[in-house]
N, C-alpha and C positions, 0 to 999 in steps of 0.2 A: 089325219086329214087323208082326203082322195088327192090323187094328182093329175094334172092335165096338159094333154102334150097336145101343143099349137103349131101347126104349122102354116106358112105364109102358099096360097097359090099362085095370089092375081096381084100382079102390079099397081105401086101404091101412083105412079104416075095418073094423073088428070081424076084424081079424088079431091073432098075438100081436105084443108091443109087441117082439120080436125081429126079427119082420120089417119090420115099419114103419125100424126104426133102418137096418137094408139100404139098402132101398130111401133111405132119405136119403145113407145111406155112399156110396152108388152116383151120387148127384145128381139123383138123383127128386125133383122136387116136387110133379104135380098129371100125373091124366090126362091122357096122349095127348106129355106134356114127354118128350124123346128127349136120351142123351147120348149122346159116342160115348168110349171106353177101348180100352187094349190089351187085346186079349185075353191077358193073365195068366193064371196058375191061380187067382191070388186072386178076381180079378173073377170069373171060369168060376163058381170058385164059391158065391160069391154070388148072381148069378144063377140056378146053380140050387137054390139056399135058395128063390127068388122066382119061379120061373118058371111057377108058376099067375096072377101080377101082370102080368107082361111080357111084352114079344114081344123076341127080339134076331137079330140077322142080321149075317153076318161083311161087311166091307164092303173 
């Protein structure tokens, strides 16, 4: 299965609680923190919801 590298590039301060929890569920803790996940539909849906806070690339 394809892998996706996700990096938080913007702060979660001032954003809705739901988006903060989505970042936590992805495993992102701070700006410039990077995690790697399988590119499942669930993960890609989470990335889509916070795409203004993260950048992602396929590995």
